[in-house]
C-alpha positions as CSV (number, residue, x, y, z in Angstrom):
1,X,-11.2,-3.1,34.6
2,X,-8.8,-0.8,36.3
3,X,-11.9,1.8,37.2
4,X,-13.0,-1.2,38.4
5,X,-10.8,-2.4,41.2
6,X,-10.2,1.1,42.5
7,X,-14.0,1.3,42.9
8,X,-14.1,-1.8,44.8
9,X,-10.9,-1.4,47.1
10,X,-12.3,2.4,47.9
11,X,-15.7,0.8,49.0
12,X,-13.8,-2.0,50.9
13,X,-14.1,-1.8,54.3
14,X,-11.4,-4.0,55.5
15,X,-9.2,-1.6,53.1
16,X,-10.1,1.4,54.6
17,X,-10.3,-0.1,57.8
18,X,-6.0,-1.2,57.3
19,X,-5.5,2.3,55.7
20,X,-6.0,3.8,58.8
21,X,-5.1,1.4,61.4
22,X,-2.8,-0.7,59.5
23,X,1.2,-0.2,59.6
24,X,3.7,-1.1,62.3
25,X,3.1,1.8,64.6
26,X,-1.1,3.2,64.7
27,X,-2.3,0.9,66.5
28,X,0.6,1.0,69.3
29,X,0.5,4.8,69.0
30,X,-3.3,4.0,69.7
31,X,-3.0,2.1,72.6
32,X,-1.1,4.6,74.7
33,X,-5.0,6.5,75.1
34,X,-6.3,3.7,76.6
35,X,-6.9,5.1,79.6
36,X,-8.6,7.9,77.4
37,X,-6.2,10.7,79.1
38,X,-4.7,13.5,76.7
39,X,-0.6,13.3,75.9
40,X,1.9,15.4,74.6
41,X,4.7,14.3,72.4
42,X,7.3,13.6,74.6
43,X,5.1,11.2,76.4
44,X,4.2,9.2,73.5
45,X,7.8,8.9,71.9
46,X,8.8,8.0,75.9
47,X,5.9,5.2,75.7
48,X,7.3,3.5,71.8
49,X,10.9,4.4,72.5
50,X,11.9,2.6,69.0
51,X,10.0,4.7,67.2
52,X,11.9,7.6,65.0
53,X,10.5,11.4,65.5
54,X,10.0,11.5,61.9
55,X,7.9,8.2,61.9
56,X,5.7,9.6,65.2
57,X,5.0,13.0,63.2
58,X,4.0,11.0,60.3
59,X,1.5,8.4,62.0
60,X,0.0,11.0,63.8
61,X,-1.1,13.5,61.5
62,X,-2.4,10.6,59.6
63,X,-4.4,9.9,62.8
64,X,-5.4,13.5,63.0
65,X,-5.9,13.5,59.6
66,X,-9.1,10.4,59.9
67,X,-10.2,11.9,63.3
68,X,-8.8,9.1,64.8
69,X,-7.1,11.5,67.3
70,X,-7.4,15.3,67.9
71,X,-4.8,17.7,68.5
72,X,-5.1,20.5,70.8
73,X,-2.2,23.3,70.4
74,X,-2.2,25.7,73.6
75,X,-1.2,29.8,73.2
76,X,1.8,29.2,75.2
77,X,5.3,29.8,75.4
78,X,6.5,27.3,75.0
79,X,4.6,26.0,72.9
80,X,2.4,23.0,74.2
81,X,0.1,20.4,72.4
82,X,-1.5,17.4,73.7
83,X,-3.4,14.6,71.7
84,X,-6.0,12.7,72.7
85,X,-8.4,9.8,71.3
86,X,-11.4,10.8,69.7
87,X,-15.1,8.5,69.2
88,X,-13.6,6.8,66.6
89,X,-10.6,6.5,67.6
90,X,-11.5,4.5,70.8
91,X,-14.0,2.2,68.4
92,X,-10.2,0.7,67.5
93,X,-9.7,-0.3,71.5
94,X,-11.8,-3.4,71.1
95,X,-9.6,-4.5,68.2
96,X,-6.1,-3.7,69.9
97,X,-7.4,-5.8,72.6
98,X,-8.4,-9.0,70.1
99,X,-5.0,-8.4,68.9
100,X,-3.0,-8.5,72.3
101,X,-5.1,-11.8,73.3
102,X,-4.4,-13.1,70.3
103,X,-0.3,-12.2,70.6
104,X,-0.4,-13.7,74.1
105,X,-1.7,-17.0,72.6
106,X,0.6,-20.0,74.5
107,X,0.1,-21.4,70.8
108,X,2.9,-19.2,69.9
109,X,5.2,-19.7,72.7
110,X,5.9,-23.3,71.5
């Protein structure tokens, strides 16, 4: 029974999507790439000031692991690292737009 449950979780597309995009910060991070321009760590931190550095690092690693974002390091002194959205990450943009539209609903302002 446990093996069947595990298989269902692993093959459920909604569960997979939530694993990749779920949580408090991931969609906010992805949304920063809406103009498709690469961003540096400091730019992301300034754009989402209430995220801790530890959490930003953790979420960036996960988004890179799932190929939602790409990381490019430049061999310079001081070191320069840029993050950019991938094609997979771009597929999340309509989801973010729908969530933004949902959040702007006047029904929540009652």
